[in-house]
MOPAC internal coordinates of N, CA, C and O (Angstrom, degrees):
PM7 1SCF
backbone

  N    0.0000 0     0.00 0     0.00 0    0    0    0
  C    1.4555 1     0.00 0     0.00 0    1    0    0
  C    1.5228 1   109.03 1     0.00 0    2    1    0
  O    1.2310 1   119.64 1   -49.21 1    3    2    1
  N    1.2993 1   118.28 1   130.79 1    3    2    1
  C    1.4711 1   119.65 1   174.61 1    5    3    2
  C    1.5376 1   110.57 1   -76.98 1    6    5    3
  O    1.2310 1   120.56 1   -44.33 1    7    6    5
  N    1.2963 1   116.54 1   135.67 1    7    6    5
  C    1.4656 1   122.44 1  -179.95 1    9    7    6
  C    1.5200 1   109.47 1   -99.61 1   10    9    7
  O    1.2310 1   120.76 1   -33.37 1   11   10    9
  N    1.3234 1   116.15 1   146.63 1   11   10    9
  C    1.4598 1   120.19 1  -179.95 1   13   11   10
  C    1.5247 1   112.62 1   -89.27 1   14   13   11
  O    1.2310 1   120.61 1   162.75 1   15   14   13
  N    1.3468 1   116.43 1   -17.25 1   15   14   13
  C    1.4665 1   120.02 1   178.74 1   17   15   14
  C    1.5220 1   109.23 1  -158.66 1   18   17   15
  O    1.2310 1   120.67 1   -15.28 1   19   18   17
  N    1.3206 1   116.32 1   164.72 1   19   18   17
  C    1.4598 1   120.89 1   175.91 1   21   19   18
  C    1.5185 1   111.67 1   -65.45 1   22   21   19
  O    1.2310 1   119.86 1   145.85 1   23   22   21
  N    1.3254 1   117.87 1   -34.15 1   23   22   21
  C    1.4624 1   120.35 1   178.30 1   25   23   22
  C    1.5252 1   111.00 1   -63.99 1   26   25   23
  O    1.2310 1   120.32 1   138.20 1   27   26   25
  N    1.3370 1   116.99 1   -41.80 1   27   26   25
  C    1.4631 1   120.25 1   176.80 1   29   27   26
  C    1.5296 1   110.85 1   -64.08 1   30   29   27
  O    1.2310 1   120.92 1   137.54 1   31   30   29
  N    1.3108 1   115.85 1   -42.46 1   31   30   29
  C    1.4654 1   120.61 1   179.00 1   33   31   30
  C    1.5237 1   110.88 1   -62.25 1   34   33   31
  O    1.2310 1   120.43 1   135.09 1   35   34   33
  N    1.3062 1   116.78 1   -44.91 1   35   34   33
  C    1.4672 1   122.21 1   179.69 1   37   35   34
  C    1.5188 1   110.92 1   -61.10 1   38   37   35
  O    1.2310 1   119.98 1   136.34 1   39   38   37
  N    1.3086 1   117.64 1   -43.66 1   39   38   37
  C    1.4705 1   121.58 1   178.80 1   41   39   38
  C    1.5292 1   110.92 1   -64.81 1   42   41   39
  O    1.2310 1   120.27 1   139.83 1   43   42   41
  N    1.3154 1   117.09 1   -40.17 1   43   42   41
  C    1.4537 1   120.77 1   178.38 1   45   43   42
  C    1.5197 1   112.80 1   -68.38 1   46   45   43
  O    1.2310 1   120.38 1   145.60 1   47   46   45
  N    1.3165 1   116.88 1   -34.40 1   47   46   45
  C    1.4551 1   120.97 1  -179.82 1   49   47   46
  C    1.5236 1   111.26 1   -63.93 1   50   49   47
  O    1.2310 1   120.01 1   137.75 1   51   50   49
  N    1.3019 1   117.59 1   -42.25 1   51   50   49
  C    1.4595 1   121.06 1   179.46 1   53   51   50
  C    1.5249 1   110.80 1   -58.95 1   54   53   51
  O    1.2310 1   120.08 1   132.74 1   55   54   53
  N    1.3125 1   117.45 1   -47.26 1   55   54   53
  C    1.4713 1   121.37 1   179.32 1   57   55   54
  C    1.5244 1   110.77 1   -64.41 1   58   57   55
  O    1.2310 1   119.75 1   139.16 1   59   58   57
  N    1.3317 1   118.07 1   -40.84 1   59   58   57
  C    1.4534 1   121.63 1  -179.59 1   61   59   58
  C    1.5330 1   110.94 1   -65.64 1   62   61   59
  O    1.2310 1   119.99 1   136.28 1   63   62   61
  N    1.3344 1   117.62 1   -43.72 1   63   62   61
  C    1.4593 1   120.61 1   178.82 1   65   63   62
  C    1.5247 1   111.74 1   -62.34 1   66   65   63
  O    1.2310 1   120.38 1   138.55 1   67   66   65
  N    1.3196 1   116.88 1   -41.45 1   67   66   65
  C    1.4697 1   120.01 1   176.59 1   69   67   66
  C    1.5217 1   110.53 1   -60.37 1   70   69   67
  O    1.2310 1   120.23 1   133.95 1   71   70   69
  N    1.3164 1   117.17 1   -46.05 1   71   70   69
  C    1.4631 1   120.52 1   179.58 1   73   71   70
  C    1.5320 1   110.69 1   -62.87 1   74   73   71
  O    1.2310 1   120.26 1   131.85 1   75   74   73
  N    1.3089 1   117.10 1   -48.15 1   75   74   73
  C    1.4641 1   122.09 1  -175.44 1   77   75   74
  C    1.5279 1   111.66 1   -64.12 1   78   77   75
  O    1.2310 1   120.15 1   137.36 1   79   78   77
  N    1.3098 1   117.32 1   -42.64 1   79   78   77
  C    1.4622 1   120.94 1  -174.66 1   81   79   78
  C    1.5147 1   114.99 1   -91.25 1   82   81   79
  O    1.2310 1   119.63 1   154.65 1   83   82   81
  N    1.3314 1   118.32 1   -25.35 1   83   82   81
  C    1.4628 1   120.66 1  -174.82 1   85   83   82
  C    1.5215 1   114.10 1  -108.22 1   86   85   83
  O    1.2310 1   119.54 1   149.32 1   87   86   85
  N    1.3197 1   118.48 1   -30.68 1   87   86   85
  C    1.4665 1   121.00 1  -170.92 1   89   87   86
  C    1.5254 1   114.53 1  -113.74 1   90   89   87
  O    1.2310 1   119.45 1   145.75 1   91   90   89
  N    1.2975 1   118.65 1   -34.25 1   91   90   89
  C    1.4610 1   122.53 1  -172.49 1   93   91   90
  C    1.5240 1   110.81 1   -80.31 1   94   93   91
  O    1.2310 1   120.70 1   -55.71 1   95   94   93
  N    1.3252 1   116.26 1   124.29 1   95   94   93
  C    1.4599 1   121.72 1   178.14 1   97   95   94
  C    1.5255 1   108.99 1   -84.57 1   98   97   95
  O    1.2310 1   120.50 1   -45.87 1   99   98   97
  N    1.3288 1   116.65 1   134.13 1   99   98   97
  C    1.4571 1   122.81 1  -175.19 1  101   99   98
  C    1.5236 1   109.90 1  -109.82 1  102  101   99
  O    1.2310 1   120.36 1   -53.07 1  103  102  101
  N    1.3155 1   116.93 1   126.93 1  103  102  101
  C    1.4582 1   121.08 1  -179.85 1  105  103  102
  C    1.5255 1   112.04 1   -64.53 1  106  105  103
  O    1.2310 1   120.00 1   147.18 1  107  106  105
  N    1.3184 1   117.61 1   -32.82 1  107  106  105
  C    1.4610 1   121.52 1  -177.89 1  109  107  106
  C    1.5202 1   113.89 1   -66.66 1  110  109  107
  O    1.2310 1   120.19 1   162.36 1  111  110  109
  N    1.3194 1   117.24 1   -17.64 1  111  110  109
  C    1.4767 1   120.35 1   177.40 1  113  111  110
  C    1.5239 1   109.69 1  -120.96 1  114  113  111
  O    1.2310 1   122.09 1  -140.03 1  115  114  113
  N    1.3401 1   113.60 1    39.97 1  115  114  113
  C    1.4737 1   122.70 1   173.65 1  117  115  114
  C    1.5174 1   113.86 1    60.20 1  118  117  115
  O    1.2310 1   120.49 1  -140.58 1  119  118  117
  N    1.3145 1   116.66 1    39.42 1  119  118  117
  C    1.4556 1   120.90 1   174.65 1  121  119  118
  C    1.5198 1   115.46 1    79.10 1  122  121  119
  O    1.2310 1   120.38 1  -173.27 1  123  122  121
  N    1.3158 1   116.88 1     6.73 1  123  122  121
  C    1.4649 1   120.09 1   178.10 1  125  123  122
  C    1.5225 1   109.60 1   -85.69 1  126  125  123
  O    1.2310 1   121.22 1   -18.10 1  127  126  125
  N    1.3148 1   115.26 1   161.90 1  127  126  125
  C    1.4592 1   119.63 1   170.42 1  129  127  126
  C    1.5294 1   107.15 1   -85.36 1  130  129  127
  O    1.2310 1   119.21 1   -26.44 1  131  130  129
  N    1.3241 1   119.11 1   153.56 1  131  130  129
  C    1.4652 1   119.75 1   179.82 1  133  131  130
  C    1.5289 1   113.08 1   -55.64 1  134  133  131
  O    1.2310 1   120.10 1   142.15 1  135  134  133
  N    1.3125 1   117.42 1   -37.85 1  135  134  133
  C    1.4627 1   119.38 1  -177.57 1  137  135  134
  C    1.5309 1   111.71 1   -68.90 1  138  137  135
  O    1.2310 1   120.58 1   151.24 1  139  138  137
  N    1.3474 1   116.50 1   -28.76 1  139  138  137
  C    1.4623 1   119.72 1   177.81 1  141  139  138
  C    1.5243 1   111.89 1   -81.81 1  142  141  139
  O    1.2310 1   120.14 1   166.21 1  143  142  141
  N    1.3009 1   117.34 1   -13.79 1  143  142  141
  C    1.4621 1   122.05 1  -179.36 1  145  143  142
  C    1.5268 1   111.29 1   -76.78 1  146  145  143
  O    1.2310 1   119.99 1   152.85 1  147  146  145
  N    1.3251 1   117.62 1   -27.15 1  147  146  145
  C    1.4611 1   120.59 1  -178.90 1  149  147  146
  C    1.5244 1   110.07 1   -95.39 1  150  149  147
  O    1.2310 1   120.41 1   -19.98 1  151  150  149
  N    1.3094 1   116.81 1   160.02 1  151  150  149
  C    1.4747 1   121.62 1   179.76 1  153  151  150
  C    1.5179 1   110.74 1   -74.34 1  154  153  151
  O    1.2310 1   120.50 1   -51.03 1  155  154  153
  N    1.3213 1   116.65 1   128.97 1  155  154  153
  C    1.4633 1   123.74 1   174.94 1  157  155  154
  C    1.5210 1   113.61 1    57.97 1  158  157  155
  O    1.2310 1   119.49 1  -149.11 1  159  158  157
  N    1.3021 1   118.58 1    30.89 1  159  158  157
  C    1.4502 1   122.16 1  -174.13 1  161  159  158
  C    1.5112 1   115.32 1   -71.16 1  162  161  159
  O    1.2310 1   119.69 1   138.87 1  163  162  161
  N    1.3080 1   118.19 1   -41.13 1  163  162  161
  C    1.4675 1   119.28 1  -175.32 1  165  163  162
  C    1.5180 1   112.08 1   -61.67 1  166  165  163
  O    1.2310 1   119.28 1   143.99 1  167  166  165
  N    1.2912 1   118.98 1   -36.01 1  167  166  165
  C    1.4570 1   121.19 1  -179.37 1  169  167  166
  C    1.5176 1   114.16 1   -75.98 1  170  169  167
  O    1.2310 1   120.34 1   162.77 1  171  170  169
  N    1.3405 1   116.95 1   -17.23 1  171  170  169
  C    1.4519 1   120.09 1  -175.10 1  173  171  170
  C    1.5240 1   113.48 1  -106.14 1  174  173  171
  O    1.2310 1   119.54 1   167.38 1  175  174  173
  N    1.3212 1   118.49 1   -12.62 1  175  174  173
  C    1.4690 1   121.45 1  -175.31 1  177  175  174
  C    1.5202 1   111.01 1   -77.05 1  178  177  175
  O    1.2310 1   120.33 1   -53.06 1  179  178  177
  N    1.3368 1   116.98 1   126.94 1  179  178  177
  C    1.4594 1   121.46 1   175.94 1  181  179  178
  C    1.5022 1   109.38 1  -133.54 1  182  181  179
  O    1.2310 1   120.10 1   180.00 1  183  182  181

């Protein structure tokens, strides 16, 4: 997606990182989310 400004890009990146690391299940790690793949990740992710 083309961004119109760095502020828009920055705002979109935060939402994308949350989706990628917290919600999206990855086949390469047996259907887990990246945050669930590491030890104690959900409590430490900010």
